[in-house]
TIKOL-960346 format. One line per 2 residues: number of its first residue (from 1); their letters; for each residue x, y, z of C-alpha. Coordinates in steps of 0.25 Angstrom, whole numbers, always signed. Layout:
# TIKOL-960346
NUM> A> X,Y,Z ~ ...
This chain:
# TIKOL-960346
1> XX> -118,-2,-23 ~ -131,+6,-35
3> XX> -126,+13,-49 ~ -128,+25,-43
5> XX> -118,+21,-29 ~ -106,+17,-40
7> XX> -107,+30,-50 ~ -108,+38,-38
9> XX> -94,+31,-33 ~ -86,+34,-44
11> XX> -84,+41,-59 ~ -88,+38,-70
13> XX> -78,+44,-76 ~ -65,+39,-68
15> XX> -70,+25,-71 ~ -68,+26,-84
17> XX> -58,+32,-83 ~ -52,+21,-73
19> XX> -59,+10,-84 ~ -50,+15,-97
21> XX> -37,+17,-87 ~ -39,+2,-81
23> XX> -42,-4,-96 ~ -28,+2,-102
25> XX> -23,-2,-89 ~ -24,-15,-90
27> XX> -24,-17,-103 ~ -19,-30,-109
29> XX> -18,-35,-93 ~ -21,-49,-94
31> XX> -26,-53,-82 ~ -38,-43,-83
33> XX> -39,-43,-97 ~ -53,-50,-94
35> XX> -60,-35,-87 ~ -51,-27,-97
37> XX> -56,-18,-103 ~ -65,-14,-94
39> XX> -78,-5,-97 ~ -81,+9,-90
41> XX> -95,+3,-89 ~ -102,+0,-77
43> XX> -94,-5,-67 ~ -83,-14,-75
45> XX> -73,-7,-67 ~ -78,-12,-54
47> XX> -79,-26,-57 ~ -66,-26,-64
49> XX> -59,-25,-52 ~ -66,-36,-46
51> XX> -56,-46,-44 ~ -45,-35,-41
53> XX> -35,-39,-52 ~ -38,-27,-60
55> XX> -35,-17,-51 ~ -20,-24,-45
57> XX> -20,-23,-61 ~ -23,-7,-60
59> XX> -13,-8,-48 ~ -2,-13,-55
61> XX> -3,-5,-68 ~ -4,+6,-59
63> XX> +10,+5,-51 ~ +16,-10,-57
65> XX> +20,-20,-49 ~ +12,-17,-35
67> XX> +7,-30,-39 ~ +12,-46,-39
69> XX> +0,-50,-50 ~ +5,-63,-44
71> XX> -3,-63,-32 ~ -16,-56,-39
73> XX> -28,-65,-41 ~ -30,-67,-55
75> XX> -38,-80,-57 ~ -47,-87,-50
77> XX> -53,-77,-45 ~ -60,-79,-31
79> XX> -67,-67,-23 ~ -56,-69,-13
81> XX> -46,-69,-23 ~ -52,-54,-27
83> XX> -50,-48,-15 ~ -36,-53,-14
85> XX> -34,-45,-27 ~ -41,-32,-21
87> XX> -34,-34,-10 ~ -20,-34,-18
89> XX> -29,-22,-26 ~ -30,-14,-12
91> XX> -15,-17,-6 ~ -7,-14,-18
93> XX> -15,-2,-22 ~ -13,+2,-8
95> XX> +1,-1,-10 ~ +4,+8,-22
97> XX> -3,+20,-14 ~ -19,+20,-16
99> XX> -26,+23,-6 ~ -37,+11,-3
101> XX> -42,+16,+8 ~ -56,+10,+11
103> XX> -55,+0,-4 ~ -55,-13,+0
105> XX> -56,-27,-7 ~ -69,-29,-5
107> XX> -73,-15,-15 ~ -64,-19,-26
109> XX> -72,-32,-26 ~ -85,-27,-27
111> XX> -81,-17,-36 ~ -83,-4,-28
113> XX> -83,+6,-39 ~ -77,+20,-31
115> XX> -68,+12,-22 ~ -63,+5,-35
117> XX> -62,+18,-44 ~ -55,+22,-30
119> XX> -44,+13,-31 ~ -42,+11,-47
121> XX> -40,+27,-46 ~ -31,+26,-35
123> XX> -24,+16,-44 ~ -24,+24,-55
125> XX> -18,+36,-46 ~ -8,+27,-41
127> XX> +5,+28,-51 ~ +3,+41,-52
129> XX> +9,+41,-38 ~ +21,+35,-41
131> XX> +35,+40,-40 ~ +47,+35,-48
133> XX> +57,+41,-41 ~ +52,+36,-27
135> XX> +58,+25,-19 ~ +49,+13,-13
137> XX> +50,+17,+1 ~ +43,+31,-4
139> XX> +33,+25,-15 ~ +29,+14,-3
141> XX> +27,+25,+7 ~ +21,+33,-3
143> XX> +9,+22,-6 ~ +7,+19,+8
145> XX> +5,+33,+8 ~ -5,+35,+0
147> XX> -11,+21,+3 ~ -16,+28,+18
149> XX> -23,+40,+8 ~ -14,+51,+12
151> XX> -17,+64,+5 ~ -13,+69,-6
153> XX> -6,+56,-10 ~ +9,+56,-10
155> XX> +15,+56,-24 ~ +29,+61,-20
157> XX> +33,+55,-7 ~ +40,+67,-2
159> XX> +33,+80,-7 ~ +21,+76,-2
161> XX> +25,+74,+10 ~ +32,+85,+14
163> XX> +20,+91,+17 ~ +19,+83,+28
165> XX> +3,+79,+25 ~ +4,+68,+21
167> XX> +12,+62,+33 ~ +1,+68,+43
169> XX> -10,+61,+35 ~ -1,+47,+37
171> XX> +0,+51,+52 ~ -15,+54,+53
173> XX> -18,+41,+46 ~ -7,+31,+54
175> XX> -10,+39,+68 ~ -24,+42,+69
177> XX> -27,+55,+78 ~ -12,+59,+76
179> XX> -11,+69,+67 ~ -18,+86,+73
181> XX> -23,+90,+61 ~ -23,+105,+65
183> XX> -8,+103,+64 ~ -8,+98,+48
185> XX> -5,+109,+38 ~ -13,+103,+26
187> XX> -13,+112,+13 ~ -13,+123,+7
189> XX> +1,+125,+13 ~ +5,+137,+5
191> XX> -6,+145,+11 ~ +1,+142,+26
193> XX> +14,+142,+25 ~ +18,+131,+15
195> XX> +31,+123,+19 ~ +30,+126,+32
197> XX> +17,+118,+33 ~ +20,+106,+27
199> XX> +34,+108,+36 ~ +24,+109,+48
201> XX> +16,+94,+44 ~ +30,+88,+40
203> XX> +35,+93,+56 ~ +20,+87,+62
205> XX> +21,+74,+54 ~ +36,+74,+61
207> XX> +27,+77,+75 ~ +18,+64,+71
209> XX> +29,+56,+68 ~ +36,+58,+81
211> XX> +24,+57,+90 ~ +21,+42,+82
213> XX> +35,+41,+87 ~ +42,+39,+72
215> XX> +56,+39,+70 ~ +58,+53,+67
217> XX> +71,+60,+66 ~ +71,+75,+70
219> XX> +68,+83,+60 ~ +58,+91,+55
221> XX> +45,+93,+43 ~ +56,+100,+35
223> XX> +61,+85,+32 ~ +49,+82,+27
225> XX> +45,+92,+20 ~ +59,+93,+13
227> XX> +57,+80,+9 ~ +67,+73,+17
229> XX> +66,+59,+14 ~ +72,+48,+24
231> XX> +60,+58,+35 ~ +51,+56,+27
233> XX> +51,+42,+22 ~ +56,+40,+37
235> XX> +42,+47,+43 ~ +33,+38,+32
237> XX> +39,+25,+34 ~ +35,+26,+48
239> XX> +21,+30,+46 ~ +20,+20,+35
241> XX> +25,+9,+48 ~ +18,+14,+59
243> XX> +5,+12,+45 ~ +9,-2,+46
245> XX> +12,-5,+59 ~ -1,+1,+64
247> XX> -7,-7,+53 ~ -5,-18,+65
249> XX> -11,-14,+76 ~ -23,-15,+76
251> XX> -17,-31,+79 ~ -5,-27,+88
253> XX> -2,-13,+94 ~ +12,-9,+93
255> XX> +16,-18,+82 ~ +32,-16,+76
257> XX> +40,-19,+65 ~ +46,-32,+74
259> XX> +33,-35,+76 ~ +31,-38,+62
261> XX> +44,-44,+60 ~ +40,-54,+71
263> XX> +27,-56,+66 ~ +32,-59,+52
265> XX> +44,-68,+57 ~ +34,-78,+66
267> XX> +24,-78,+56 ~ +35,-82,+46
269> XX> +41,-92,+56 ~ +26,-99,+62
271> XX> +22,-102,+46 ~ +36,-101,+36
273> XX> +44,-106,+47 ~ +56,-92,+46
275> XX> +59,-77,+52 ~ +62,-65,+47
277> XX> +75,-66,+54 ~ +80,-54,+49
279> XX> +68,-44,+50 ~ +63,-36,+39
281> XX> +77,-38,+30 ~ +77,-52,+32
283> XX> +82,-56,+19 ~ +70,-65,+18
285> XX> +60,-57,+13 ~ +68,-51,+2
287> XX> +62,-65,-4 ~ +47,-59,+0
289> XX> +44,-75,+4 ~ +43,-71,+18
291> XX> +33,-63,+15 ~ +24,-71,+8
293> XX> +27,-82,+19 ~ +20,-72,+29
295> XX> +8,-69,+21 ~ +7,-85,+20
297> XX> +10,-85,+34 ~ -4,-76,+36
299> XX> -12,-82,+26 ~ -9,-95,+22
301> XX> -9,-99,+6 ~ -10,-84,+4
303> XX> +6,-83,-3 ~ +5,-91,-16
305> XX> +20,-98,-15 ~ +19,-97,-30
307> XX> +23,-86,-32 ~ +35,-85,-23
309> XX> +50,-83,-28 ~ +58,-93,-19
311> XX> +69,-88,-27 ~ +81,-79,-19
313> XX> +84,-67,-30 ~ +78,-53,-31
315> XX> +69,-55,-43 ~ +61,-66,-33
317> XX> +62,-60,-21 ~ +54,-45,-29
319> XX> +44,-55,-37 ~ +41,-62,-23
321> XX> +41,-48,-15 ~ +30,-42,-25
323> XX> +22,-55,-25 ~ +22,-53,-9
325> XX> +18,-38,-10 ~ +7,-42,-18
327> XX> +0,-53,-9 ~ +4,-44,+4
329> XX> -7,-35,-4 ~ -17,-44,-5
331> XX> -16,-42,+12 ~ -12,-29,+15
333> XX> -6,-17,+7 ~ +8,-16,+10
335> XX> +18,-3,+2 ~ +31,-12,+1
337> XX> +39,-14,-13 ~ +42,-29,-17
339> XX> +57,-22,-17 ~ +55,-18,-3
341> XX> +55,-34,+1 ~ +66,-39,-8
343> XX> +76,-28,-2 ~ +70,-31,+15
345> XX> +66,-15,+16 ~ +62,-17,+30
347> XX> +53,-5,+30 ~ +41,-11,+18
349> XX> +46,-25,+24 ~ +38,-22,+37
351> XX> +27,-14,+31 ~ +25,-30,+21
353> XX> +26,-37,+36 ~ +17,-28,+42
355> XX> +4,-28,+33 ~ +6,-44,+33
357> XX> +6,-43,+49 ~ -8,-34,+48
359> XX> -14,-45,+38 ~ -9,-55,+49
361> XX> -14,-52,+60 ~ -28,-46,+54
363> XX> -25,-30,+55 ~ -35,-23,+44
365> XX> -27,-12,+37 ~ -33,-1,+31
């Protein structure tokens, strides 16, 4: 890339602002002390991001505890370890709601200026979307929706879905060709009748849900407009589940929850000599050890069992869950939280196992 190409790729003023933010944000961090302070001149910022450590640190500073740094490659770095770090960075960025479409680990390793600027901008922005009173389920769903690039970003879960547009966008992304754009009302709503146009969108979203055979209670769009929590969460969960299952459709058609569970049990039986006898409610999952074992069965030697606690207590379980999710993100994006594993939340465990199955069968996920 020529100097002129680089200059056209980003704003110099924005780069200077990012450099200042990063220097302040990571000041005193021993793992990046050899990179700081970053100079605002030239391509120093992009070179500092080469190994992925700085970017992963930024994600953790923006949304604390997103990445378990025990799985971050910090020493004896090779190109392969750079790639692992950058993959962890991209998938962790997705997990906190960044839209990283068209950004790959190669772009980050090679220091592509405009893509790095876009990623850093996203990382800085997502911290503003954190809503303290959200439930974990709401936060997971919000992050997933934002990672798909819904416009505008979802900030307040129920408020931002009540005009129906985000739900319709999700149906359009997951089921291409399903949405008839002529039936969608767009802003400014006030000029068209305001509330009624939003309710019409919500009714259309429910119609789409029925067309793809989602489980939808007998209701109407006004319930979504009125921010009915159970209905809204149910539709978003079914969209997320459909998205995850469709990621597997490249290798197998009509994958079901049972197929995923059977795959996991067979994999564990073959490699480790045990199964998940109680499905996603199996008490063994609380320790996250079956998740580590699955990853190791998929890629022998991938798991460093030195970081895995064998103690049967809640603290050890949570530490294992944190490390397990970060390790998965070296392979694929997941939107669960560590507590979801420890508490045996079936919905989020399904998404974790679906991601691991996609890795195992070699499905490329966008």
